[in-house]
MMTF fields as JSON, N, C-alpha, C and O atoms, coordinates in Angstrom:
{
  "mmtfVersion": "1.0.0",
  "mmtfProducer": "UNKNOWN",
  "numBonds": 259,
  "numAtoms": 260,
  "numGroups": 65,
  "numChains": 1,
  "numModels": 1,
  "chainsPerModel": [1],
  "groupsPerChain": [65],
  "chainIdList": ["A"],
  "bondAtomList": [4, 2, 8, 6, 12, 10, 16, 14, 20, 18, 24, 22, 28, 26, 32, 30, 36, 34, 40, 38, 44, 42, 48, 46, 52, 50, 56, 54, 60, 58, 64, 62, 68, 66, 72, 70, 76, 74, 80, 78, 84, 82, 88, 86, 92, 90, 96, 94, 100, 98, 104, 102, 108, 106, 112, 110, 116, 114, 120, 118, 124, 122, 128, 126, 132, 130, 136, 134, 140, 138, 144, 142, 148, 146, 152, 150, 156, 154, 160, 158, 164, 162, 168, 166, 172, 170, 176, 174, 180, 178, 184, 182, 188, 186, 192, 190, 196, 194, 200, 198, 204, 202, 208, 206, 212, 210, 216, 214, 220, 218, 224, 222, 228, 226, 232, 230, 236, 234, 240, 238, 244, 242, 248, 246, 252, 250, 256, 254],
  "bondOrderList": [1, 1, 1, 1, 1, 1, 1, 1, 1, 1, 1, 1, 1, 1, 1, 1, 1, 1, 1, 1, 1, 1, 1, 1, 1, 1, 1, 1, 1, 1, 1, 1, 1, 1, 1, 1, 1, 1, 1, 1, 1, 1, 1, 1, 1, 1, 1, 1, 1, 1, 1, 1, 1, 1, 1, 1, 1, 1, 1, 1, 1, 1, 1, 1],
  "groupList": [{"groupName": "MET", "atomNameList": ["N", "CA", "C", "O"], "elementList": ["N", "C", "C", "O"], "formalChargeList": [0, 0, 0, 0], "bondAtomList": [1, 0, 2, 1, 3, 2], "bondOrderList": [1, 1, 2], "singleLetterCode": "M", "chemCompType": "L-PEPTIDE LINKING"}, {"groupName": "ILE", "atomNameList": ["N", "CA", "C", "O"], "elementList": ["N", "C", "C", "O"], "formalChargeList": [0, 0, 0, 0], "bondAtomList": [1, 0, 2, 1, 3, 2], "bondOrderList": [1, 1, 2], "singleLetterCode": "I", "chemCompType": "L-PEPTIDE LINKING"}, {"groupName": "ALA", "atomNameList": ["N", "CA", "C", "O"], "elementList": ["N", "C", "C", "O"], "formalChargeList": [0, 0, 0, 0], "bondAtomList": [1, 0, 2, 1, 3, 2], "bondOrderList": [1, 1, 2], "singleLetterCode": "A", "chemCompType": "L-PEPTIDE LINKING"}, {"groupName": "ASP", "atomNameList": ["N", "CA", "C", "O"], "elementList": ["N", "C", "C", "O"], "formalChargeList": [0, 0, 0, 0], "bondAtomList": [1, 0, 2, 1, 3, 2], "bondOrderList": [1, 1, 2], "singleLetterCode": "D", "chemCompType": "L-PEPTIDE LINKING"}, {"groupName": "LEU", "atomNameList": ["N", "CA", "C", "O"], "elementList": ["N", "C", "C", "O"], "formalChargeList": [0, 0, 0, 0], "bondAtomList": [1, 0, 2, 1, 3, 2], "bondOrderList": [1, 1, 2], "singleLetterCode": "L", "chemCompType": "L-PEPTIDE LINKING"}, {"groupName": "PRO", "atomNameList": ["N", "CA", "C", "O"], "elementList": ["N", "C", "C", "O"], "formalChargeList": [0, 0, 0, 0], "bondAtomList": [1, 0, 2, 1, 3, 2], "bondOrderList": [1, 1, 2], "singleLetterCode": "P", "chemCompType": "L-PEPTIDE LINKING"}, {"groupName": "HIS", "atomNameList": ["N", "CA", "C", "O"], "elementList": ["N", "C", "C", "O"], "formalChargeList": [0, 0, 0, 0], "bondAtomList": [1, 0, 2, 1, 3, 2], "bondOrderList": [1, 1, 2], "singleLetterCode": "H", "chemCompType": "L-PEPTIDE LINKING"}, {"groupName": "TRP", "atomNameList": ["N", "CA", "C", "O"], "elementList": ["N", "C", "C", "O"], "formalChargeList": [0, 0, 0, 0], "bondAtomList": [1, 0, 2, 1, 3, 2], "bondOrderList": [1, 1, 2], "singleLetterCode": "W", "chemCompType": "L-PEPTIDE LINKING"}, {"groupName": "TYR", "atomNameList": ["N", "CA", "C", "O"], "elementList": ["N", "C", "C", "O"], "formalChargeList": [0, 0, 0, 0], "bondAtomList": [1, 0, 2, 1, 3, 2], "bondOrderList": [1, 1, 2], "singleLetterCode": "Y", "chemCompType": "L-PEPTIDE LINKING"}, {"groupName": "GLU", "atomNameList": ["N", "CA", "C", "O"], "elementList": ["N", "C", "C", "O"], "formalChargeList": [0, 0, 0, 0], "bondAtomList": [1, 0, 2, 1, 3, 2], "bondOrderList": [1, 1, 2], "singleLetterCode": "E", "chemCompType": "L-PEPTIDE LINKING"}, {"groupName": "ARG", "atomNameList": ["N", "CA", "C", "O"], "elementList": ["N", "C", "C", "O"], "formalChargeList": [0, 0, 0, 0], "bondAtomList": [1, 0, 2, 1, 3, 2], "bondOrderList": [1, 1, 2], "singleLetterCode": "R", "chemCompType": "L-PEPTIDE LINKING"}, {"groupName": "SER", "atomNameList": ["N", "CA", "C", "O"], "elementList": ["N", "C", "C", "O"], "formalChargeList": [0, 0, 0, 0], "bondAtomList": [1, 0, 2, 1, 3, 2], "bondOrderList": [1, 1, 2], "singleLetterCode": "S", "chemCompType": "L-PEPTIDE LINKING"}, {"groupName": "VAL", "atomNameList": ["N", "CA", "C", "O"], "elementList": ["N", "C", "C", "O"], "formalChargeList": [0, 0, 0, 0], "bondAtomList": [1, 0, 2, 1, 3, 2], "bondOrderList": [1, 1, 2], "singleLetterCode": "V", "chemCompType": "L-PEPTIDE LINKING"}, {"groupName": "CYS", "atomNameList": ["N", "CA", "C", "O"], "elementList": ["N", "C", "C", "O"], "formalChargeList": [0, 0, 0, 0], "bondAtomList": [1, 0, 2, 1, 3, 2], "bondOrderList": [1, 1, 2], "singleLetterCode": "C", "chemCompType": "L-PEPTIDE LINKING"}, {"groupName": "THR", "atomNameList": ["N", "CA", "C", "O"], "elementList": ["N", "C", "C", "O"], "formalChargeList": [0, 0, 0, 0], "bondAtomList": [1, 0, 2, 1, 3, 2], "bondOrderList": [1, 1, 2], "singleLetterCode": "T", "chemCompType": "L-PEPTIDE LINKING"}, {"groupName": "GLY", "atomNameList": ["N", "CA", "C", "O"], "elementList": ["N", "C", "C", "O"], "formalChargeList": [0, 0, 0, 0], "bondAtomList": [1, 0, 2, 1, 3, 2], "bondOrderList": [1, 1, 2], "singleLetterCode": "G", "chemCompType": "PEPTIDE LINKING"}, {"groupName": "ASN", "atomNameList": ["N", "CA", "C", "O"], "elementList": ["N", "C", "C", "O"], "formalChargeList": [0, 0, 0, 0], "bondAtomList": [1, 0, 2, 1, 3, 2], "bondOrderList": [1, 1, 2], "singleLetterCode": "N", "chemCompType": "L-PEPTIDE LINKING"}],
  "groupTypeList": [0, 1, 2, 3, 4, 5, 5, 3, 5, 2, 0, 6, 2, 7, 5, 4, 5, 8, 9, 9, 10, 4, 9, 11, 10, 5, 11, 2, 10, 1, 3, 4, 12, 12, 12, 6, 13, 14, 9, 4, 5, 3, 4, 2, 14, 2, 10, 9, 8, 15, 9, 10, 9, 4, 6, 2, 11, 15, 14, 15, 16, 11, 15, 6, 6],
  "groupIdList": [1, 2, 3, 4, 5, 6, 7, 8, 9, 10, 11, 12, 13, 14, 15, 16, 17, 18, 19, 20, 21, 22, 23, 24, 25, 26, 27, 28, 29, 30, 31, 32, 33, 34, 35, 36, 37, 38, 39, 40, 41, 42, 43, 44, 45, 46, 47, 48, 49, 50, 51, 52, 53, 54, 55, 56, 57, 58, 59, 60, 61, 62, 63, 64, 65],
  "secStructList": [7, 7, 7, 7, 7, 7, 7, 7, 7, 7, 7, 7, 7, 7, 7, 7, 6, 6, 4, 4, 4, 1, 7, 7, 7, 7, 4, 4, 4, 7, 7, 7, 7, 7, 7, 7, 7, 7, 7, 1, 1, 1, 2, 2, 2, 2, 2, 2, 2, 2, 2, 7, 5, 7, 1, 6, 6, 1, 7, 5, 6, 6, 7, 7, 7],
  "xCoordList": [9.595, 10.497, 10.243, 9.092, 11.297, 11.193, 11.142, 11.979, 10.142, 10.007, 11.171, 11.693, 11.556, 12.606, 12.083, 10.955, 12.919, 12.554, 12.953, 13.921, 12.216, 12.613, 13.925, 14.285, 14.636, 15.899, 15.641, 14.562, 16.634, 16.517, 16.334, 16.952, 15.489, 15.309, 16.575, 17.369, 16.752, 17.893, 17.719, 16.624, 18.774, 18.733, 19.557, 20.661, 19.008, 19.694, 19.823, 18.844, 21.013, 21.209, 20.813, 21.444, 19.759, 19.244, 18.863, 17.683, 19.871, 19.563, 18.914, 19.144, 18.109, 17.49, 18.56, 19.569, 18.378, 19.429, 19.815, 20.887, 18.986, 19.306, 19.78, 19.827, 20.133, 20.533, 21.663, 21.644, 22.634, 23.774, 23.379, 24.158, 22.208, 21.748, 20.97, 20.641, 20.676, 19.968, 20.952, 22.125, 20.468, 21.299, 21.818, 21.054, 23.109, 23.702, 23.405, 23.5, 23.045, 22.755, 23.454, 23.443, 24.058, 24.654, 23.547, 22.439, 23.85, 22.859, 22.248, 21.078, 23.02, 22.519, 21.373, 20.578, 21.276, 20.192, 18.883, 17.828, 18.942, 17.732, 16.967, 17.461, 15.745, 14.95, 13.58, 12.738, 13.367, 12.085, 12.289, 13.016, 11.655, 11.665, 10.223, 9.359, 9.96, 8.607, 8.557, 9.348, 7.636, 7.436, 6.232, 5.125, 6.461, 5.4, 4.673, 5.243, 3.431, 2.629, 2.13, 1.631, 2.259, 1.806, 0.706, 0.677, -0.175, -1.24, -0.955, -1.837, 0.288, 0.672, 0.716, 0.89, 0.562, 0.391, 1.62, 1.48, 2.832, 4.019, 5.227, 5.164, 6.32, 7.532, 8.114, 8.617, 8.057, 8.608, 7.899, 8.554, 6.587, 5.834, 6.157, 6.313, 6.257, 6.609, 7.993, 8.2, 8.933, 10.287, 10.256, 10.944, 9.471, 9.362, 8.875, 9.414, 7.884, 7.376, 8.43, 8.587, 9.148, 10.157, 11.331, 11.97, 11.629, 12.768, 12.463, 13.381, 11.22, 10.877, 11.432, 11.287, 12.059, 12.614, 11.577, 11.367, 10.93, 9.794, 10.01, 9.198, 11.076, 11.254, 12.424, 13.34, 12.388, 13.436, 14.813, 15.827, 14.851, 16.134, 16.712, 17.82, 15.972, 16.453, 16.203, 16.819, 15.29, 14.959, 13.545, 12.785, 13.215, 11.89, 10.999, 11.223, 9.983, 9.012, 9.637, 9.118, 10.741, 11.328, 12.384, 13.076, 12.527, 13.528, 13.021, 12.898, 12.725, 12.21, 13.284, 14.463, 12.882, 13.821, 13.395, 14.047],
  "yCoordList": [7.749, 8.752, 8.885, 8.932, 8.943, 9.109, 10.596, 11.38, 10.96, 12.365, 12.778, 11.973, 14.022, 14.539, 14.562, 14.98, 14.109, 14.11, 15.44, 16.065, 15.872, 17.11, 16.88, 15.738, 17.949, 17.792, 17.234, 17.417, 16.562, 16.067, 17.245, 18.292, 17.085, 18.191, 18.395, 17.47, 19.581, 19.884, 19.148, 19.125, 18.558, 17.84, 18.636, 19.089, 18.795, 19.549, 18.687, 18.093, 18.619, 17.919, 18.891, 19.932, 18.54, 19.419, 18.54, 18.421, 17.91, 16.965, 17.654, 18.834, 16.891, 17.399, 17.546, 16.842, 18.429, 18.717, 17.535, 17.557, 16.514, 15.365, 14.167, 13.052, 14.374, 13.27, 12.437, 11.211, 13.069, 12.328, 11.424, 10.547, 11.606, 10.749, 9.53, 8.645, 9.479, 8.327, 7.18, 7.4, 5.966, 4.781, 4.719, 4.862, 4.508, 4.376, 2.986, 1.994, 2.915, 1.642, 1.595, 2.582, 0.472, 0.361, 0.357, -0.116, 0.874, 0.951, -0.403, -0.475, -1.473, -2.811, -3.241, -4.103, -2.654, -2.999, -2.29, -2.667, -1.288, -0.53, -1.307, -1.524, -1.726, -2.502, -1.869, -2.464, -0.671, -0.005, 1.494, 1.99, 2.207, 3.665, 4.114, 3.669, 4.99, 5.501, 6.94, 7.779, 7.216, 8.571, 9.128, 8.597, 10.191, 10.779, 11.876, 12.556, 12.017, 13.121, 13.878, 13.269, 15.16, 15.944, 16.904, 17.376, 17.175, 18.136, 19.484, 20.338, 19.669, 20.961, 21.976, 21.597, 23.247, 24.238, 24.483, 24.898, 24.229, 24.506, 23.76, 23.182, 23.783, 23.069, 23.609, 22.835, 24.914, 25.498, 24.949, 24.643, 24.82, 24.277, 22.799, 22.338, 22.055, 20.636, 20.481, 19.59, 21.321, 21.272, 21.572, 20.909, 22.554, 22.902, 21.696, 21.412, 21.001, 19.813, 18.708, 18.026, 18.524, 17.484, 17.717, 16.76, 18.978, 19.306, 19.186, 19.228, 19.042, 18.921, 17.621, 16.559, 17.711, 16.535, 16.028, 16.629, 14.919, 14.447, 13.115, 12.726, 12.417, 11.069, 11.0, 11.819, 10.028, 9.868, 9.7, 10.042, 9.176, 8.99, 10.308, 10.337, 11.397, 12.691, 12.957, 13.844, 12.18, 12.407, 12.952, 12.929, 13.438, 14.003, 13.084, 11.875, 13.664, 12.887, 12.154, 11.121, 12.662, 12.06, 11.019, 10.566, 10.628, 9.642, 8.224, 7.522, 7.791, 6.44, 5.4, 5.661, 4.213, 3.103, 1.949, 0.905],
  "zCoordList": [-23.33, -22.785, -21.288, -20.852, -20.513, -19.062, -18.738, -19.187, -17.949, -17.563, -16.658, -15.888, -16.766, -15.883, -14.456, -14.196, -13.544, -12.134, -11.51, -11.944, -10.499, -9.816, -9.076, -8.792, -8.765, -8.032, -6.629, -6.065, -6.085, -4.705, -3.761, -3.952, -2.74, -1.782, -0.959, -0.785, -0.466, 0.397, 1.716, 2.277, 2.202, 3.477, 4.486, 4.186, 5.67, 6.713, 7.963, 8.415, 8.515, 9.79, 10.887, 11.07, 11.617, 12.664, 13.843, 14.174, 14.491, 15.575, 16.768, 17.033, 17.468, 18.688, 19.768, 19.716, 20.735, 21.709, 22.591, 23.195, 22.685, 23.534, 22.716, 23.236, 21.448, 20.574, 21.183, 21.074, 21.812, 22.366, 23.529, 23.905, 24.103, 25.2, 24.706, 25.495, 23.411, 22.862, 22.663, 22.361, 22.832, 22.654, 21.211, 20.257, 21.075, 19.751, 19.2, 19.923, 17.915, 17.266, 15.921, 15.185, 15.589, 14.247, 13.192, 13.445, 12.04, 10.964, 10.633, 10.258, 10.767, 10.439, 11.355, 10.98, 12.55, 13.483, 13.152, 13.662, 12.32, 11.975, 10.915, 9.808, 11.27, 10.326, 10.057, 9.385, 10.583, 10.397, 10.47, 11.332, 9.575, 9.597, 9.727, 8.971, 10.679, 10.905, 10.416, 10.847, 9.525, 9.037, 9.778, 9.686, 10.503, 11.311, 10.54, 9.686, 10.864, 10.365, 11.596, 12.542, 11.583, 12.725, 12.299, 11.162, 13.211, 12.926, 13.563, 13.658, 14.0, 14.543, 13.402, 12.243, 13.718, 12.647, 11.77, 10.619, 12.303, 11.493, 12.057, 13.142, 11.307, 11.7, 12.999, 13.813, 13.208, 14.427, 15.664, 16.661, 15.617, 16.746, 16.936, 18.067, 15.837, 15.924, 16.542, 17.367, 16.163, 16.711, 18.215, 18.991, 18.622, 20.041, 20.848, 21.918, 20.356, 21.043, 21.063, 22.076, 19.968, 19.887, 20.815, 21.254, 21.124, 21.971, 23.46, 24.28, 23.816, 25.239, 25.802, 25.196, 26.947, 27.614, 28.607, 29.661, 28.263, 29.035, 29.738, 30.577, 29.416, 29.916, 30.897, 30.836, 31.793, 32.799, 32.162, 32.772, 30.943, 30.254, 29.755, 29.219, 29.928, 29.483, 28.01, 27.417, 27.415, 26.011, 25.92, 26.888, 24.747, 24.539, 23.756, 23.701, 23.147, 22.381, 21.21, 20.789, 20.672, 19.49, 19.799, 18.887, 21.038, 21.422, 21.297, 22.3, 20.09, 19.876, 20.073, 19.831, 20.514, 20.698, 19.827, 19.824]
}
């Protein structure tokens, strides 16, 4: 017997404020997904760090290429 699986978690679209400045890429070009782990105390603090615009391109820490 297969155990019942938990329901899928709720997904929320919460793009960073500089998302429109990141280079657009077709889905077919994406060949790697990086899952980050942070040691910040909570999601709000992690979000604050991610929203900082630190690079000349006008993106923040989360603007991976």
